[in-house]
C-alpha positions as CSV (number, residue, x, y, z in Angstrom):
1,X,22.7,5.9,-15.8
2,X,20.1,3.2,-15.8
3,X,16.5,3.9,-16.9
4,X,14.1,3.8,-14.0
5,X,11.4,1.2,-14.6
6,X,7.8,2.4,-14.7
7,X,5.9,1.8,-11.5
8,X,3.2,-0.9,-11.3
9,X,0.9,-0.6,-8.3
10,X,-0.6,-3.9,-7.1
11,X,-1.4,-2.9,-3.5
12,X,-5.0,-1.7,-3.8
13,X,-6.0,-3.6,-0.6
14,X,-3.8,-1.1,1.3
15,X,-5.0,2.0,-0.4
16,X,-6.7,3.1,-3.6
17,X,-6.0,6.4,-5.5
18,X,-8.6,9.1,-5.2
19,X,-10.8,9.1,-8.3
20,X,-11.3,12.2,-10.4
21,X,-15.0,12.4,-9.5
22,X,-14.3,12.1,-5.8
23,X,-11.6,14.8,-6.1
24,X,-13.8,17.2,-8.0
25,X,-16.5,16.8,-5.3
26,X,-13.9,17.7,-2.7
27,X,-12.3,20.6,-4.6
28,X,-14.7,23.4,-3.7
29,X,-14.2,22.6,0.0
30,X,-10.4,22.7,-0.4
31,X,-9.8,25.7,-2.7
32,X,-11.7,28.2,-0.6
33,X,-14.8,28.3,-2.7
34,X,-16.8,26.8,0.2
35,X,-15.8,26.6,3.8
36,X,-17.4,26.7,7.2
37,X,-18.1,24.7,10.3
38,X,-21.1,22.6,10.0
39,X,-22.0,23.3,13.6
40,X,-22.3,27.1,12.9
41,X,-25.8,28.5,12.3
42,X,-24.7,31.2,9.8
43,X,-24.9,30.8,6.0
44,X,-21.6,29.1,5.5
45,X,-22.3,26.8,8.4
46,X,-25.7,25.8,7.0
47,X,-24.1,25.2,3.6
48,X,-21.5,22.9,5.2
49,X,-24.3,21.1,7.1
50,X,-26.3,20.6,4.0
51,X,-23.3,19.2,2.1
52,X,-22.9,16.6,4.9
53,X,-26.6,15.8,4.9
54,X,-26.6,15.3,1.2
55,X,-23.5,13.1,1.4
56,X,-25.1,11.0,4.2
57,X,-28.2,10.5,2.0
58,X,-26.1,9.5,-1.0
59,X,-24.2,6.9,1.2
60,X,-27.4,5.6,2.8
61,X,-28.8,4.9,-0.7
62,X,-25.6,3.2,-1.8
63,X,-25.8,1.0,1.3
64,X,-29.5,0.4,1.2
65,X,-29.9,1.9,4.6
66,X,-33.3,3.1,6.0
67,X,-34.0,6.7,6.7
68,X,-34.0,6.2,10.5
69,X,-30.7,4.5,10.6
70,X,-27.5,6.4,11.3
71,X,-24.3,6.9,9.2
72,X,-21.6,8.0,11.6
73,X,-18.5,9.6,10.0
74,X,-15.2,8.6,11.6
75,X,-11.5,8.9,10.8
76,X,-11.4,5.5,9.0
77,X,-12.0,1.8,9.3
78,X,-10.0,1.3,12.5
79,X,-12.0,3.9,14.4
80,X,-15.3,2.6,13.0
81,X,-14.4,-0.9,14.2
82,X,-13.6,0.3,17.7
83,X,-16.7,2.5,17.9
84,X,-18.9,-0.5,16.9
85,X,-17.4,-3.1,19.3
86,X,-16.8,-0.8,22.3
87,X,-19.6,1.7,21.8
88,X,-22.3,-0.9,21.4
89,X,-21.2,-3.1,24.4
90,X,-20.3,-2.5,28.0
91,X,-17.7,-3.9,30.5
92,X,-18.1,-7.6,30.9
93,X,-20.0,-8.2,27.7
94,X,-18.9,-11.1,25.5
95,X,-17.9,-10.4,21.9
96,X,-17.2,-13.2,19.3
97,X,-14.8,-12.4,16.5
98,X,-13.0,-14.6,14.0
99,X,-9.3,-15.3,14.2
100,X,-8.6,-13.5,11.0
101,X,-10.3,-10.2,11.8
102,X,-8.5,-6.9,11.1
103,X,-5.9,-6.1,13.7
104,X,-7.9,-3.1,14.9
105,X,-10.5,-5.6,16.2
106,X,-8.1,-8.3,17.4
107,X,-6.1,-5.9,19.5
108,X,-9.1,-4.7,21.4
109,X,-9.1,-7.8,23.6
110,X,-6.0,-6.4,25.4
111,X,-7.2,-2.9,25.8
112,X,-10.9,-3.0,27.0
113,X,-12.8,-4.8,29.7
114,X,-14.7,-7.1,27.3
115,X,-14.6,-10.9,27.1
116,X,-13.4,-11.7,23.5
117,X,-14.0,-15.2,22.2
118,X,-12.0,-16.0,19.0
119,X,-13.7,-18.2,16.4
120,X,-11.4,-20.4,14.4
121,X,-11.5,-20.6,10.6
122,X,-10.7,-23.7,8.5
123,X,-7.7,-24.0,6.2
124,X,-9.6,-22.2,3.5
125,X,-10.1,-19.2,5.8
126,X,-13.9,-19.8,6.1
127,X,-16.1,-19.6,9.2
128,X,-17.4,-23.0,10.5
129,X,-21.0,-22.0,11.3
130,X,-21.5,-25.1,13.5
131,X,-18.7,-23.9,15.7
132,X,-20.0,-20.4,15.7
133,X,-23.4,-21.5,16.8
134,X,-21.9,-23.7,19.6
135,X,-19.9,-20.7,20.8
136,X,-23.0,-18.5,20.7
137,X,-24.9,-21.0,22.7
138,X,-22.1,-21.5,25.3
139,X,-21.0,-17.8,25.7
140,X,-24.2,-15.9,25.1
141,X,-22.4,-12.9,23.4
142,X,-23.6,-9.4,23.1
143,X,-22.1,-9.1,19.7
144,X,-20.6,-11.2,16.8
145,X,-18.2,-9.4,14.5
146,X,-17.1,-11.1,11.2
147,X,-15.3,-9.5,8.4
148,X,-17.0,-9.6,5.0
149,X,-13.8,-9.8,3.0
150,X,-10.5,-10.5,4.6
151,X,-7.8,-7.8,3.9
152,X,-4.9,-10.3,3.5
153,X,-6.2,-13.4,1.8
154,X,-9.4,-12.0,0.2
155,X,-11.7,-14.8,1.4
156,X,-15.4,-13.8,1.4
157,X,-17.6,-14.8,4.4
158,X,-21.3,-15.5,3.8
159,X,-22.4,-12.7,6.2
160,X,-26.1,-13.0,5.2
161,X,-26.1,-16.7,6.2
162,X,-24.1,-16.2,9.3
163,X,-26.3,-13.3,10.5
164,X,-29.5,-15.3,9.8
165,X,-28.2,-18.3,11.9
166,X,-27.1,-16.1,14.8
167,X,-30.3,-14.1,14.8
168,X,-32.4,-17.3,14.6
169,X,-30.8,-18.4,17.9
170,X,-31.1,-15.0,19.6
171,X,-32.2,-11.9,17.7
172,X,-30.8,-9.6,20.5
173,X,-27.2,-10.5,19.5
174,X,-25.7,-7.6,17.6
175,X,-24.1,-8.4,14.3
176,X,-21.2,-6.3,13.0
177,X,-19.2,-6.7,9.8
178,X,-16.1,-4.9,8.7
179,X,-16.8,-4.4,5.0
180,X,-13.9,-2.1,4.3
181,X,-12.4,-4.4,1.6
182,X,-15.8,-5.4,0.2
183,X,-17.7,-2.5,-1.3
184,X,-16.2,-2.5,-4.8
185,X,-16.8,-6.2,-5.3
186,X,-19.8,-7.0,-3.1
187,X,-23.2,-5.6,-2.5
188,X,-23.1,-4.1,1.0
189,X,-26.9,-3.7,1.2
190,X,-27.4,-3.6,5.0
191,X,-31.0,-4.6,5.0
192,X,-30.3,-7.6,2.8
193,X,-27.4,-8.7,4.9
194,X,-29.4,-8.3,8.1
195,X,-26.5,-6.7,10.0
196,X,-26.8,-4.1,12.8
197,X,-23.4,-2.4,12.3
198,X,-21.1,-2.1,9.3
199,X,-17.7,-0.5,8.8
200,X,-16.6,1.1,5.6
201,X,-13.4,2.9,4.7
202,X,-13.0,5.6,2.1
203,X,-9.4,4.8,1.0
204,X,-10.5,1.3,-0.1
205,X,-13.1,2.7,-2.5
206,X,-11.1,5.3,-4.4
207,X,-12.0,8.1,-1.9
208,X,-9.7,10.2,0.2
209,X,-7.7,8.8,3.2
210,X,-8.7,9.8,6.7
211,X,-12.4,9.2,6.5
212,X,-14.6,6.2,7.2
213,X,-18.1,5.4,8.5
214,X,-20.1,3.2,10.8
215,X,-23.6,2.2,9.8
216,X,-25.8,1.8,12.8
217,X,-29.2,0.2,12.6
218,X,-32.2,2.1,14.0
219,X,-32.5,0.1,17.3
220,X,-28.8,0.0,18.2
221,X,-27.6,2.3,20.9
222,X,-24.1,3.5,20.9
223,X,-22.0,5.2,23.5
224,X,-19.3,7.7,22.3
225,X,-15.7,6.9,22.7
226,X,-15.1,10.5,23.9
227,X,-17.5,13.4,24.5
228,X,-18.7,15.9,21.9
229,X,-21.8,17.0,20.1
230,X,-21.1,16.2,16.5
231,X,-22.4,13.1,14.5
232,X,-25.5,12.7,16.7
233,X,-23.4,13.1,19.8
234,X,-21.6,9.8,18.9
235,X,-18.3,11.0,17.3
236,X,-16.9,14.3,18.5
237,X,-14.8,16.7,16.3
238,X,-15.6,19.1,13.5
239,X,-16.6,17.2,10.4
240,X,-14.4,17.5,7.3
241,X,-16.8,18.4,4.6
242,X,-14.2,17.8,1.9
243,X,-13.4,14.3,3.0
244,X,-17.1,13.4,3.5
245,X,-18.0,14.7,0.1
246,X,-15.3,12.7,-1.6
247,X,-16.2,9.6,0.3
248,X,-19.9,9.9,-0.7
249,X,-19.0,10.4,-4.4
250,X,-16.6,7.4,-4.3
251,X,-19.3,5.1,-2.8
252,X,-21.8,6.3,-5.3
253,X,-19.4,5.6,-8.2
254,X,-18.4,2.2,-6.8
255,X,-22.1,1.2,-6.7
256,X,-22.7,2.1,-10.3
257,X,-19.4,0.7,-11.5
258,X,-19.5,-2.6,-9.5
259,X,-20.5,-4.9,-12.4
260,X,-17.8,-3.7,-14.7
261,X,-15.2,-3.5,-11.9
262,X,-15.8,-7.1,-10.9
263,X,-15.5,-8.4,-14.4
264,X,-12.3,-6.4,-15.2
265,X,-10.5,-7.3,-12.0
266,X,-11.6,-11.0,-12.0
267,X,-10.4,-11.3,-15.6
268,X,-7.0,-10.1,-14.5
269,X,-6.8,-12.5,-11.6
270,X,-7.7,-15.4,-13.9
271,X,-5.0,-14.2,-16.3
272,X,-2.5,-14.1,-13.4
273,X,-3.1,-17.8,-12.6
274,X,-3.1,-18.7,-16.3
275,X,0.4,-17.1,-16.7
276,X,1.7,-18.8,-13.5
277,X,0.6,-22.2,-14.9
278,X,1.8,-21.5,-18.4
279,X,5.3,-20.7,-17.0
280,X,5.3,-23.7,-14.7
281,X,5.7,-21.6,-11.6
282,X,5.1,-23.5,-8.4
283,X,2.9,-21.5,-6.1
284,X,0.6,-22.0,-3.1
285,X,-2.6,-20.0,-2.7
286,X,-3.8,-18.9,0.8
287,X,-7.5,-19.1,1.3
288,X,-10.3,-20.1,-1.1
289,X,-11.6,-18.2,-4.1
290,X,-10.0,-14.9,-3.1
291,X,-11.1,-11.6,-4.5
292,X,-8.6,-9.8,-6.7
293,X,-8.4,-7.1,-4.0
294,X,-6.3,-9.5,-1.8
295,X,-4.7,-12.6,-3.2
296,X,-2.0,-14.2,-1.0
297,X,0.6,-16.4,-2.8
298,X,3.8,-18.1,-1.7
299,X,6.4,-19.6,-4.0
300,X,8.2,-22.7,-2.6
301,X,11.0,-22.5,-5.2
302,X,12.0,-18.9,-4.2
303,X,14.4,-18.7,-1.3
304,X,13.4,-15.3,0.0
305,X,11.2,-14.4,2.9
306,X,8.2,-12.1,2.5
307,X,9.9,-8.8,3.3
308,X,12.8,-9.5,1.0
309,X,10.4,-10.5,-1.7
310,X,8.5,-7.2,-1.4
311,X,11.7,-5.3,-1.4
312,X,12.9,-7.1,-4.5
313,X,9.7,-6.4,-6.4
314,X,9.9,-2.8,-5.4
315,X,13.4,-2.6,-7.1
316,X,11.7,-3.9,-10.2
317,X,9.0,-1.2,-10.1
318,X,6.3,-3.4,-8.7
319,X,4.6,-2.2,-5.5
320,X,2.8,-4.9,-3.5
321,X,2.9,-6.2,0.0
322,X,3.1,-9.3,2.1
323,X,0.3,-8.7,4.6
324,X,-2.0,-6.0,5.8
325,X,-0.4,-2.6,6.1
326,X,-2.0,-2.3,9.6
327,X,0.2,-5.1,10.9
328,X,3.3,-2.9,10.5
329,X,6.3,-3.2,8.3
330,X,8.3,-5.5,10.6
331,X,5.6,-7.5,12.3
332,X,6.1,-11.2,13.0
333,X,4.5,-13.8,10.9
334,X,0.9,-13.1,9.9
335,X,-1.7,-14.3,12.4
336,X,-4.0,-14.7,9.3
337,X,-1.6,-17.3,7.8
338,X,-1.3,-19.0,11.2
339,X,-5.0,-19.2,11.5
340,X,-5.3,-21.2,8.3
341,X,-2.3,-23.4,9.2
342,X,-0.1,-22.0,6.5
343,X,3.5,-22.3,7.7
344,X,4.9,-20.4,4.7
345,X,7.0,-17.3,5.3
346,X,7.2,-16.3,1.7
347,X,3.8,-14.9,1.0
348,X,3.1,-11.8,-1.0
349,X,-0.3,-10.1,-1.3
350,X,-1.3,-9.1,-4.8
351,X,-4.3,-6.8,-5.0
352,X,-5.6,-5.7,-8.4
353,X,-7.6,-2.5,-8.9
354,X,-9.2,-0.1,-11.3
355,X,-6.1,0.9,-13.2
356,X,-4.5,-2.5,-13.4
357,X,-3.6,-3.8,-16.9
358,X,-2.7,-7.2,-18.4
359,X,0.8,-5.9,-19.0
360,X,1.1,-5.3,-15.2
361,X,0.3,-9.0,-14.6
362,X,2.7,-10.0,-17.3
363,X,5.5,-8.0,-15.8
364,X,4.7,-9.4,-12.3
365,X,4.9,-13.0,-13.6
366,X,8.1,-12.3,-15.5
367,X,9.8,-11.1,-12.3
368,X,8.5,-14.2,-10.3
369,X,9.9,-16.4,-13.1
370,X,13.2,-14.6,-12.8
371,X,13.4,-15.5,-9.1
372,X,12.4,-19.2,-9.5
């Protein structure tokens, strides 16, 4: 019998573990201590509604949201993105999105009666603001949606600058950003960024899976995707108090822990590149200055495609990915790599998180060296 190697998790961009504090905030709503439908007017219902209201206030503070804005709870980042783009526009409206947006946004162009205009990025994965402004002038969009941090190559867009430029041209244009991958590393202060709508996802911030949110600025009107009375009449369905409580706690903790988290994960990413250089490993980096939450690398000297690479690392006890989990396990070549003119089919995505250690990076590099 061979000894099973200990597992090393380097796929935090796909999902993070639930933190102890987030779990403890959920526990009373899972073990039967508290329960009740927040729409009920009896004592248990009122207690559930208060827990949701308290969580909403905690989240608003973490996001820098004003009191008269709305925090709409959803099932996750995908639903929040759809609610933002479809709920805030109508048939025939033009929506400008980047070529490297999350698949939940890209795929809307084939499903809804909206005119989607795709904005190219350069080889670094960055938005060309001159091209954006030209498109805005030519197409007069209802909305522009640009991801704050890309989920595959980790490139960070200057949303504050982009929003300022778009609003200077026409302040009526709605600005949405999918910040699902951003919160642990970036301030997502909505007033500072100047955006109208923001998507966040719990499972990316050490909260539970199955819960997300859409921030909605005070003057933005949304139409629900399906009828119901919950969440200000915007998102139907009985709210999960446990998930909402865990999400709120995770966002609160991420806000307080951000400085330390950034330093720790960035140090590990620097260490990764140091070890690759020290071991004379030939690699190609996709994008520019990626966050540790999503670093896409290819290795010209390794004669394995992405799927086989991921499978091989898994046999060595290292869990990582080749692209966004939302693209599916057997999707064709990544549209993100195509957008930045990367013809490599050997990319792996390494995403570092709260529990990552230097020894994890050392093991990763040793396996890469074994393959070269």
